[in-house]
PANUNU-942483 format. One record per residue (C-alpha): x, y, z. Coordinates in nm, 3 decimals. Example, Ala and Ser with C-alpha at 12.3 -4.5 7.8 and 13.67 -1.06 7.14 Angstrom:
<node><px>1.230</px><py>-0.450</py><pz>0.780</pz></node>
<node><px>1.367</px><py>-0.106</py><pz>0.714</pz></node>
# end
This chain:
<node><px>0.002</px><py>-0.001</py><pz>-0.003</pz></node>
<node><px>0.107</px><py>0.355</py><pz>-0.064</pz></node>
<node><px>-0.015</px><py>0.626</py><pz>0.169</pz></node>
<node><px>0.208</px><py>0.905</py><pz>0.035</pz></node>
<node><px>0.025</px><py>1.220</py><pz>-0.098</pz></node>
<node><px>0.319</px><py>1.363</py><pz>-0.288</pz></node>
<node><px>0.532</px><py>1.227</py><pz>-0.571</pz></node>
<node><px>0.845</px><py>1.409</py><pz>-0.693</pz></node>
<node><px>1.051</px><py>1.372</py><pz>-1.009</pz></node>
<node><px>1.421</px><py>1.274</py><pz>-0.974</pz></node>
<node><px>1.592</px><py>1.520</py><pz>-1.205</pz></node>
<node><px>1.923</px><py>1.533</py><pz>-1.016</pz></node>
<node><px>2.122</px><py>1.364</py><pz>-0.740</pz></node>
<node><px>2.056</px><py>1.675</py><pz>-0.526</pz></node>
<node><px>1.682</px><py>1.652</py><pz>-0.580</pz></node>
<node><px>1.682</px><py>1.279</py><pz>-0.503</pz></node>
<node><px>1.878</px><py>1.350</py><pz>-0.178</pz></node>
<node><px>1.648</px><py>1.625</py><pz>-0.092</pz></node>
<node><px>1.345</px><py>1.390</py><pz>-0.110</pz></node>
<node><px>1.515</px><py>1.135</py><pz>0.103</pz></node>
<node><px>1.637</px><py>1.393</py><pz>0.354</pz></node>
<node><px>1.291</px><py>1.547</py><pz>0.399</pz></node>
<node><px>1.130</px><py>1.204</py><pz>0.438</pz></node>
<node><px>1.393</px><py>1.113</py><pz>0.695</pz></node>
<node><px>1.377</px><py>1.430</py><pz>0.906</pz></node>
<node><px>0.991</px><py>1.468</py><pz>0.897</pz></node>
<node><px>0.903</px><py>1.100</py><pz>0.886</pz></node>
<node><px>0.703</px><py>1.147</py><pz>0.576</pz></node>
<node><px>0.630</px><py>0.885</py><pz>0.320</pz></node>
<node><px>0.696</px><py>1.027</py><pz>-0.028</pz></node>
<node><px>0.700</px><py>0.892</py><pz>-0.382</pz></node>
<node><px>0.988</px><py>0.930</py><pz>-0.635</pz></node>
<node><px>0.835</px><py>0.916</py><pz>-0.988</pz></node>
<node><px>1.084</px><py>0.868</py><pz>-1.268</pz></node>
<node><px>0.948</px><py>0.884</py><pz>-1.621</pz></node>
<node><px>1.095</px><py>0.678</py><pz>-1.901</pz></node>
<node><px>1.287</px><py>0.982</py><pz>-2.057</pz></node>
<node><px>1.444</px><py>1.044</py><pz>-1.716</pz></node>
<node><px>1.557</px><py>0.694</py><pz>-1.610</pz></node>
<node><px>1.494</px><py>0.368</py><pz>-1.792</pz></node>
<node><px>1.636</px><py>0.027</py><pz>-1.872</pz></node>
<node><px>1.853</px><py>0.176</py><pz>-2.147</pz></node>
<node><px>1.934</px><py>0.502</py><pz>-1.972</pz></node>
<node><px>1.787</px><py>0.857</py><pz>-1.963</pz></node>
<node><px>1.870</px><py>1.228</py><pz>-1.919</pz></node>
<node><px>1.920</px><py>1.202</py><pz>-1.550</pz></node>
<node><px>2.294</px><py>1.117</py><pz>-1.510</pz></node>
<node><px>2.255</px><py>0.894</py><pz>-1.801</pz></node>
<node><px>2.142</px><py>0.627</py><pz>-1.551</pz></node>
<node><px>1.991</px><py>0.294</py><pz>-1.623</pz></node>
<node><px>1.722</px><py>0.175</py><pz>-1.394</pz></node>
<node><px>1.976</px><py>-0.044</py><pz>-1.214</pz></node>
<node><px>2.221</px><py>0.244</py><pz>-1.164</pz></node>
<node><px>1.941</px><py>0.466</py><pz>-1.041</pz></node>
<node><px>1.822</px><py>0.206</py><pz>-0.781</pz></node>
<node><px>2.184</px><py>0.159</py><pz>-0.670</pz></node>
<node><px>2.194</px><py>0.538</py><pz>-0.586</pz></node>
<node><px>1.853</px><py>0.494</py><pz>-0.417</pz></node>
<node><px>1.986</px><py>0.226</py><pz>-0.197</pz></node>
<node><px>2.281</px><py>0.451</py><pz>-0.093</pz></node>
<node><px>2.036</px><py>0.710</py><pz>0.004</pz></node>
<node><px>1.838</px><py>0.464</py><pz>0.211</pz></node>
<node><px>2.152</px><py>0.382</py><pz>0.404</pz></node>
<node><px>2.230</px><py>0.752</py><pz>0.452</pz></node>
<node><px>1.876</px><py>0.829</py><pz>0.564</pz></node>
<node><px>1.757</px><py>0.519</py><pz>0.739</pz></node>
<node><px>1.433</px><py>0.677</py><pz>0.873</pz></node>
<node><px>1.321</px><py>0.772</py><pz>0.522</pz></node>
<node><px>1.016</px><py>0.608</py><pz>0.361</pz></node>
<node><px>1.036</px><py>0.643</py><pz>-0.014</pz></node>
<node><px>0.822</px><py>0.453</py><pz>-0.260</pz></node>
<node><px>0.966</px><py>0.399</py><pz>-0.609</pz></node>
<node><px>0.699</px><py>0.465</py><pz>-0.862</pz></node>
<node><px>0.729</px><py>0.448</py><pz>-1.242</pz></node>
<node><px>0.552</px><py>0.739</py><pz>-1.396</pz></node>
<node><px>0.406</px><py>0.731</py><pz>-1.749</pz></node>
<node><px>0.496</px><py>0.380</py><pz>-1.845</pz></node>
<node><px>0.379</px><py>0.363</py><pz>-2.202</pz></node>
<node><px>0.488</px><py>0.403</py><pz>-2.563</pz></node>
<node><px>0.605</px><py>0.740</py><pz>-2.688</pz></node>
<node><px>0.706</px><py>0.905</py><pz>-2.360</pz></node>
<node><px>1.077</px><py>0.857</py><pz>-2.444</pz></node>
<node><px>1.031</px><py>0.896</py><pz>-2.816</pz></node>
<node><px>1.005</px><py>0.517</py><pz>-2.869</pz></node>
<node><px>0.674</px><py>0.372</py><pz>-2.970</pz></node>
<node><px>0.779</px><py>0.007</py><pz>-2.979</pz></node>
<node><px>0.579</px><py>-0.190</py><pz>-2.721</pz></node>
<node><px>0.883</px><py>-0.411</py><pz>-2.648</pz></node>
<node><px>1.049</px><py>-0.106</py><pz>-2.505</pz></node>
<node><px>0.755</px><py>-0.060</py><pz>-2.260</pz></node>
<node><px>0.779</px><py>-0.429</py><pz>-2.159</pz></node>
<node><px>1.146</px><py>-0.400</py><pz>-2.099</pz></node>
<node><px>1.078</px><py>-0.106</py><pz>-1.869</pz></node>
<node><px>0.822</px><py>-0.306</py><pz>-1.670</pz></node>
<node><px>1.051</px><py>-0.601</py><pz>-1.641</pz></node>
<node><px>1.347</px><py>-0.400</py><pz>-1.533</pz></node>
<node><px>1.142</px><py>-0.190</py><pz>-1.285</pz></node>
<node><px>0.997</px><py>-0.496</py><pz>-1.111</pz></node>
<node><px>1.341</px><py>-0.664</py><pz>-1.104</pz></node>
<node><px>1.478</px><py>-0.357</py><pz>-0.932</pz></node>
<node><px>1.202</px><py>-0.341</py><pz>-0.668</pz></node>
<node><px>0.971</px><py>-0.056</py><pz>-0.778</pz></node>
<node><px>0.656</px><py>-0.038</py><pz>-0.571</pz></node>
<node><px>0.418</px><py>0.096</py><pz>-0.836</pz></node>
<node><px>0.400</px><py>0.128</py><pz>-1.213</pz></node>
<node><px>0.180</px><py>0.379</py><pz>-1.391</pz></node>
<node><px>0.051</px><py>0.224</py><pz>-1.710</pz></node>
<node><px>-0.021</px><py>0.506</py><pz>-1.950</pz></node>
<node><px>-0.094</px><py>0.445</py><pz>-2.317</pz></node>
<node><px>-0.233</px><py>0.789</py><pz>-2.391</pz></node>
<node><px>0.038</px><py>0.835</py><pz>-2.667</pz></node>
<node><px>-0.038</px><py>0.495</py><pz>-2.818</pz></node>
<node><px>-0.090</px><py>0.512</py><pz>-3.192</pz></node>
<node><px>-0.421</px><py>0.344</py><pz>-3.242</pz></node>
<node><px>-0.789</px><py>0.351</py><pz>-3.157</pz></node>
<node><px>-0.923</px><py>0.399</py><pz>-2.800</pz></node>
<node><px>-1.035</px><py>0.038</py><pz>-2.785</pz></node>
<node><px>-0.695</px><py>-0.083</py><pz>-2.893</pz></node>
<node><px>-0.526</px><py>0.146</py><pz>-2.641</pz></node>
<node><px>-0.719</px><py>-0.009</py><pz>-2.368</pz></node>
<node><px>-0.657</px><py>-0.357</py><pz>-2.492</pz></node>
<node><px>-0.279</px><py>-0.292</py><pz>-2.496</pz></node>
<node><px>-0.304</px><py>-0.130</py><pz>-2.154</pz></node>
<node><px>-0.458</px><py>-0.445</py><pz>-2.016</pz></node>
<node><px>-0.191</px><py>-0.660</py><pz>-2.166</pz></node>
<node><px>0.076</px><py>-0.449</py><pz>-2.007</pz></node>
<node><px>-0.094</px><py>-0.446</py><pz>-1.664</pz></node>
<node><px>-0.134</px><py>-0.830</py><pz>-1.678</pz></node>
<node><px>0.234</px><py>-0.850</py><pz>-1.764</pz></node>
<node><px>0.316</px><py>-0.645</py><pz>-1.454</pz></node>
<node><px>0.112</px><py>-0.873</py><pz>-1.232</pz></node>
<node><px>0.252</px><py>-1.196</py><pz>-1.386</pz></node>
<node><px>0.600</px><py>-1.081</py><pz>-1.277</pz></node>
<node><px>0.484</px><py>-0.955</py><pz>-0.943</pz></node>
<node><px>0.131</px><py>-1.011</py><pz>-0.822</pz></node>
<node><px>0.182</px><py>-0.747</py><pz>-0.555</pz></node>
<node><px>0.293</px><py>-0.457</py><pz>-0.774</pz></node>
<node><px>0.082</px><py>-0.160</py><pz>-0.730</pz></node>
<node><px>-0.084</px><py>-0.018</py><pz>-1.044</pz></node>
<node><px>-0.179</px><py>0.335</py><pz>-1.138</pz></node>
<node><px>-0.387</px><py>0.392</py><pz>-1.451</pz></node>
<node><px>-0.503</px><py>0.689</py><pz>-1.666</pz></node>
<node><px>-0.522</px><py>0.709</py><pz>-2.042</pz></node>
<node><px>-0.586</px><py>1.075</py><pz>-2.122</pz></node>
<node><px>-0.308</px><py>1.306</py><pz>-2.220</pz></node>
<node><px>-0.294</px><py>1.605</py><pz>-1.979</pz></node>
<node><px>-0.396</px><py>1.908</py><pz>-2.187</pz></node>
<node><px>-0.532</px><py>2.126</py><pz>-1.902</pz></node>
<node><px>-0.881</px><py>2.084</py><pz>-2.022</pz></node>
<node><px>-1.194</px><py>2.162</py><pz>-1.811</pz></node>
<node><px>-1.412</px><py>1.859</py><pz>-1.848</pz></node>
<node><px>-1.788</px><py>1.856</py><pz>-1.794</pz></node>
<node><px>-2.022</px><py>1.605</py><pz>-1.628</pz></node>
<node><px>-2.050</px><py>1.422</py><pz>-1.956</pz></node>
<node><px>-1.700</px><py>1.285</py><pz>-1.907</pz></node>
<node><px>-1.791</px><py>1.121</py><pz>-1.571</pz></node>
<node><px>-1.974</px><py>0.851</py><pz>-1.747</pz></node>
<node><px>-1.680</px><py>0.788</py><pz>-1.967</pz></node>
<node><px>-1.451</px><py>0.773</py><pz>-1.672</pz></node>
<node><px>-1.670</px><py>0.531</py><pz>-1.482</pz></node>
<node><px>-1.690</px><py>0.305</py><pz>-1.796</pz></node>
<node><px>-1.309</px><py>0.302</py><pz>-1.816</pz></node>
<node><px>-1.281</px><py>0.232</py><pz>-1.441</pz></node>
<node><px>-1.511</px><py>-0.066</py><pz>-1.481</pz></node>
<node><px>-1.281</px><py>-0.187</py><pz>-1.762</pz></node>
<node><px>-0.970</px><py>-0.179</py><pz>-1.546</pz></node>
<node><px>-1.134</px><py>-0.315</py><pz>-1.233</pz></node>
<node><px>-1.251</px><py>-0.623</py><pz>-1.428</pz></node>
<node><px>-0.898</px><py>-0.758</py><pz>-1.435</pz></node>
<node><px>-0.689</px><py>-0.562</py><pz>-1.170</pz></node>
<node><px>-0.726</px><py>-0.355</py><pz>-0.866</pz></node>
<node><px>-0.552</px><py>-0.013</py><pz>-0.930</pz></node>
<node><px>-0.456</px><py>0.209</py><pz>-0.638</pz></node>
<node><px>-0.453</px><py>0.541</py><pz>-0.836</pz></node>
<node><px>-0.660</px><py>0.669</py><pz>-1.120</pz></node>
<node><px>-0.527</px><py>0.975</py><pz>-1.286</pz></node>
<node><px>-0.784</px><py>1.247</py><pz>-1.355</pz></node>
<node><px>-0.739</px><py>1.569</py><pz>-1.548</pz></node>
<node><px>-0.814</px><py>1.826</py><pz>-1.281</pz></node>
<node><px>-0.754</px><py>2.127</py><pz>-1.507</pz></node>
<node><px>-0.390</px><py>2.179</py><pz>-1.397</pz></node>
<node><px>-0.136</px><py>2.237</py><pz>-1.658</pz></node>
<node><px>0.235</px><py>2.334</py><pz>-1.646</pz></node>
<node><px>0.372</px><py>2.553</py><pz>-1.917</pz></node>
<node><px>0.711</px><py>2.744</py><pz>-1.917</pz></node>
<node><px>0.779</px><py>2.808</py><pz>-1.550</pz></node>
<node><px>0.430</px><py>2.843</py><pz>-1.400</pz></node>
<node><px>0.097</px><py>2.682</py><pz>-1.355</pz></node>
<node><px>-0.135</px><py>2.802</py><pz>-1.633</pz></node>
<node><px>-0.427</px><py>2.567</py><pz>-1.561</pz></node>
<node><px>-0.738</px><py>2.608</py><pz>-1.348</pz></node>
<node><px>-0.869</px><py>2.355</py><pz>-1.096</pz></node>
<node><px>-1.207</px><py>2.223</py><pz>-1.215</pz></node>
<node><px>-1.359</px><py>2.168</py><pz>-0.866</pz></node>
<node><px>-1.709</px><py>2.098</py><pz>-0.965</pz></node>
<node><px>-1.602</px><py>1.831</py><pz>-1.207</pz></node>
<node><px>-1.361</px><py>1.669</py><pz>-0.957</pz></node>
<node><px>-1.632</px><py>1.661</py><pz>-0.684</pz></node>
<node><px>-1.840</px><py>1.441</py><pz>-0.921</pz></node>
<node><px>-1.544</px><py>1.222</py><pz>-1.015</pz></node>
<node><px>-1.437</px><py>1.162</py><pz>-0.661</pz></node>
<node><px>-1.775</px><py>1.017</py><pz>-0.582</pz></node>
<node><px>-1.716</px><py>0.761</py><pz>-0.861</pz></node>
<node><px>-1.360</px><py>0.677</py><pz>-0.741</pz></node>
<node><px>-1.469</px><py>0.631</py><pz>-0.377</pz></node>
<node><px>-1.736</px><py>0.384</py><pz>-0.501</pz></node>
<node><px>-1.449</px><py>0.170</py><pz>-0.652</pz></node>
<node><px>-1.201</px><py>0.227</py><pz>-0.374</pz></node>
<node><px>-0.968</px><py>0.426</py><pz>-0.598</pz></node>
<node><px>-0.743</px><py>0.725</py><pz>-0.513</pz></node>
<node><px>-0.740</px><py>1.031</py><pz>-0.735</pz></node>
<node><px>-0.390</px><py>1.125</py><pz>-0.862</pz></node>
<node><px>-0.322</px><py>1.461</py><pz>-1.003</pz></node>
<node><px>-0.033</px><py>1.515</py><pz>-1.251</pz></node>
<node><px>0.104</px><py>1.855</py><pz>-1.343</pz></node>
<node><px>0.066</px><py>1.990</py><pz>-0.980</pz></node>
<node><px>0.373</px><py>2.206</py><pz>-1.006</pz></node>
<node><px>0.375</px><py>2.587</py><pz>-0.905</pz></node>
<node><px>0.056</px><py>2.560</py><pz>-0.700</pz></node>
<node><px>0.001</px><py>2.825</py><pz>-0.438</pz></node>
<node><px>-0.115</px><py>2.760</py><pz>-0.082</pz></node>
<node><px>-0.471</px><py>2.863</py><pz>-0.183</pz></node>
<node><px>-0.475</px><py>2.629</py><pz>-0.482</pz></node>
<node><px>-0.355</px><py>2.338</py><pz>-0.266</pz></node>
<node><px>-0.613</px><py>2.397</py><pz>0.000</pz></node>
<node><px>-0.888</px><py>2.379</py><pz>-0.275</pz></node>
<node><px>-0.777</px><py>2.016</py><pz>-0.342</pz></node>
<node><px>-0.807</px><py>1.896</py><pz>0.018</pz></node>
<node><px>-1.046</px><py>1.615</py><pz>0.051</pz></node>
<node><px>-1.065</px><py>1.565</py><pz>-0.325</pz></node>
<node><px>-0.712</px><py>1.503</py><pz>-0.458</pz></node>
<node><px>-0.555</px><py>1.209</py><pz>-0.274</pz></node>
<node><px>-0.201</px><py>1.241</py><pz>-0.432</pz></node>
<node><px>-0.022</px><py>1.464</py><pz>-0.672</pz></node>
<node><px>0.295</px><py>1.470</py><pz>-0.885</pz></node>
<node><px>0.546</px><py>1.753</py><pz>-0.891</pz></node>
<node><px>0.842</px><py>1.737</py><pz>-1.128</pz></node>
<node><px>0.957</px><py>2.015</py><pz>-1.361</pz></node>
<node><px>0.931</px><py>2.275</py><pz>-1.081</pz></node>
<node><px>1.217</px><py>2.097</py><pz>-0.887</pz></node>
<node><px>1.439</px><py>2.116</py><pz>-1.194</pz></node>
<node><px>1.359</px><py>2.482</py><pz>-1.248</pz></node>
<node><px>1.439</px><py>2.563</py><pz>-0.887</pz></node>
<node><px>1.777</px><py>2.400</py><pz>-0.918</pz></node>
<node><px>1.860</px><py>2.577</py><pz>-1.244</pz></node>
<node><px>1.741</px><py>2.910</py><pz>-1.119</pz></node>
<node><px>1.962</px><py>2.866</py><pz>-0.807</pz></node>
<node><px>2.269</px><py>2.788</py><pz>-1.022</pz></node>
<node><px>2.219</px><py>3.069</py><pz>-1.261</pz></node>
<node><px>2.158</px><py>3.325</py><pz>-0.984</pz></node>
<node><px>2.476</px><py>3.223</py><pz>-0.808</pz></node>
<node><px>2.666</px><py>3.239</py><pz>-1.131</pz></node>
<node><px>2.551</px><py>3.603</py><pz>-1.163</pz></node>
<node><px>2.644</px><py>3.667</py><pz>-0.808</pz></node>
<node><px>2.995</px><py>3.537</py><pz>-0.841</pz></node>
<node><px>3.051</px><py>3.656</py><pz>-1.197</pz></node>
<node><px>3.064</px><py>3.317</py><pz>-1.355</pz></node>
<node><px>2.957</px><py>3.316</py><pz>-1.717</pz></node>
<node><px>2.707</px><py>3.063</py><pz>-1.835</pz></node>
<node><px>2.660</px><py>3.153</py><pz>-2.204</pz></node>
<node><px>2.789</px><py>2.816</py><pz>-2.315</pz></node>
<node><px>2.536</px><py>2.636</py><pz>-2.094</pz></node>
<node><px>2.254</px><py>2.856</py><pz>-2.214</pz></node>
<node><px>2.346</px><py>2.791</py><pz>-2.573</pz></node>
<node><px>2.346</px><py>2.420</py><pz>-2.511</pz></node>
<node><px>2.006</px><py>2.416</py><pz>-2.356</pz></node>
<node><px>1.861</px><py>2.653</py><pz>-2.624</pz></node>
<node><px>2.001</px><py>2.445</py><pz>-2.904</pz></node>
<node><px>1.875</px><py>2.124</py><pz>-2.742</pz></node>
<node><px>1.515</px><py>2.239</py><pz>-2.792</pz></node>
<node><px>1.380</px><py>2.034</py><pz>-2.499</pz></node>
<node><px>1.193</px><py>2.367</py><pz>-2.384</pz></node>
<node><px>0.968</px><py>2.362</py><pz>-2.700</pz></node>
<node><px>0.696</px><py>2.147</py><pz>-2.549</pz></node>
<node><px>0.666</px><py>2.367</py><pz>-2.247</pz></node>
<node><px>0.626</px><py>2.705</py><pz>-2.425</pz></node>
<node><px>0.297</px><py>2.895</py><pz>-2.374</pz></node>
<node><px>0.250</px><py>3.253</py><pz>-2.467</pz></node>
<node><px>0.588</px><py>3.408</py><pz>-2.431</pz></node>
<node><px>0.846</px><py>3.440</py><pz>-2.720</pz></node>
<node><px>1.143</px><py>3.200</py><pz>-2.666</pz></node>
<node><px>1.458</px><py>3.367</py><pz>-2.533</pz></node>
<node><px>1.763</px><py>3.194</py><pz>-2.413</pz></node>
<node><px>1.724</px><py>3.265</py><pz>-2.043</pz></node>
<node><px>1.367</px><py>3.154</py><pz>-2.021</pz></node>
<node><px>1.449</px><py>2.846</py><pz>-2.231</pz></node>
<node><px>1.735</px><py>2.770</py><pz>-2.002</pz></node>
<node><px>1.515</px><py>2.794</py><pz>-1.690</pz></node>
<node><px>1.253</px><py>2.578</py><pz>-1.848</pz></node>
<node><px>1.489</px><py>2.304</py><pz>-1.975</pz></node>
<node><px>1.811</px><py>2.335</py><pz>-1.790</pz></node>
<node><px>1.744</px><py>2.015</py><pz>-1.598</pz></node>
<node><px>1.765</px><py>1.805</py><pz>-1.912</pz></node>
<node><px>2.125</px><py>1.907</py><pz>-1.930</pz></node>
<node><px>2.244</px><py>1.861</py><pz>-1.572</pz></node>
<node><px>2.461</px><py>1.577</py><pz>-1.695</pz></node>
<node><px>2.642</px><py>1.789</py><pz>-1.948</pz></node>
<node><px>3.002</px><py>1.898</py><pz>-1.927</pz></node>
<node><px>2.893</px><py>2.259</py><pz>-1.942</pz></node>
<node><px>2.675</px><py>2.231</py><pz>-1.639</pz></node>
<node><px>2.931</px><py>2.033</py><pz>-1.439</pz></node>
<node><px>3.185</px><py>2.310</py><pz>-1.515</pz></node>
<node><px>2.945</px><py>2.573</py><pz>-1.369</pz></node>
<node><px>2.906</px><py>2.350</py><pz>-1.057</pz></node>
<node><px>3.284</px><py>2.312</py><pz>-1.015</pz></node>
<node><px>3.323</px><py>2.693</py><pz>-1.032</pz></node>
<node><px>3.051</px><py>2.752</py><pz>-0.783</pz></node>
<node><px>3.205</px><py>2.503</py><pz>-0.535</pz></node>
<node><px>3.496</px><py>2.750</py><pz>-0.507</pz></node>
<node><px>3.258</px><py>2.985</py><pz>-0.338</pz></node>
<node><px>2.998</px><py>2.779</py><pz>-0.147</pz></node>
<node><px>2.867</px><py>2.436</py><pz>-0.075</pz></node>
<node><px>2.640</px><py>2.432</py><pz>-0.372</pz></node>
<node><px>2.517</px><py>2.083</py><pz>-0.334</pz></node>
<node><px>2.383</px><py>2.145</py><pz>0.021</pz></node>
<node><px>2.233</px><py>2.480</py><pz>-0.077</pz></node>
<node><px>2.042</px><py>2.317</py><pz>-0.379</pz></node>
<node><px>1.910</px><py>2.032</py><pz>-0.143</pz></node>
<node><px>1.785</px><py>2.303</py><pz>0.093</pz></node>
<node><px>1.602</px><py>2.488</py><pz>-0.192</pz></node>
<node><px>1.435</px><py>2.172</py><pz>-0.304</pz></node>
<node><px>1.333</px><py>2.072</py><pz>0.051</pz></node>
<node><px>1.170</px><py>2.416</py><pz>0.082</pz></node>
<node><px>0.951</px><py>2.327</py><pz>-0.221</pz></node>
<node><px>0.871</px><py>1.986</py><pz>-0.081</pz></node>
<node><px>0.772</px><py>2.152</py><pz>0.254</pz></node>
<node><px>0.545</px><py>2.393</py><pz>0.073</pz></node>
<node><px>0.334</px><py>2.107</py><pz>-0.071</pz></node>
<node><px>0.361</px><py>1.895</py><pz>0.247</pz></node>
<node><px>0.228</px><py>2.170</py><pz>0.470</pz></node>
<node><px>-0.057</px><py>2.268</py><pz>0.246</pz></node>
<node><px>-0.190</px><py>1.940</py><pz>0.101</pz></node>
# end
């Protein structure tokens, strides 16, 4: 069982350590939610780690923070999330995750290239494969791509039909519902659809399911309070990467360390494109948006080495990330 209300993306070693340290100090159960493009059986943008290498570091953190309670949860396990639509790649992720002791797998086929019926059929096969490898693996489901849409009551019937489909062959713990939240650039541009969620939560409670909200980054105290009693758990990811990038760039400005080369690398990498909203792209904004995709680059590591001459940059980043975690923990 998972009782954690918060899941955080592992964009760097500092962010991972901050999650463990917070859990250890405050005795809080938290989720770490790597997506396939971050960490996977064949590697990802976070340190270039394979799943096995990632879990090795996780185990080091467990030893360092023995009172921590962290659940390993695969986020968005489905075709297309790492640019690969081959279903064999999805099954390799599942096999490797279970072999390495993940607690939960989110089966998400919203990017599947096929009909809705076929998408559900393939989702079922993937879940059944998970359960064949580990009957106790926890399952999260949700098949709609998050677009920040405000749904109406008409969609409640569709959701219940889909829940019935999944409940016919498995017992998921989380069901992902589009709440209206949406992350773009470095802010929350969505709007919480409370009236819709109040209707959905009645359905979920009937089936003993918890509501999981994705794209919960950059929410204010007031927005978090709106979700109390309705949203059971939420995922926060890009915000942590932006916080780390922002800290590094600000300290570079303070100490007169040039970061033009790093900005050029991030800008030319174009990982910021999917996050753009209304602003015109500029190098600084694009670097804040997508800097975390390049934490493993030589250009970023050079900035960190130069900052180390002035302060304990690792510890300070960890403290910044813990402040974000505390914001969500206090207000959920």
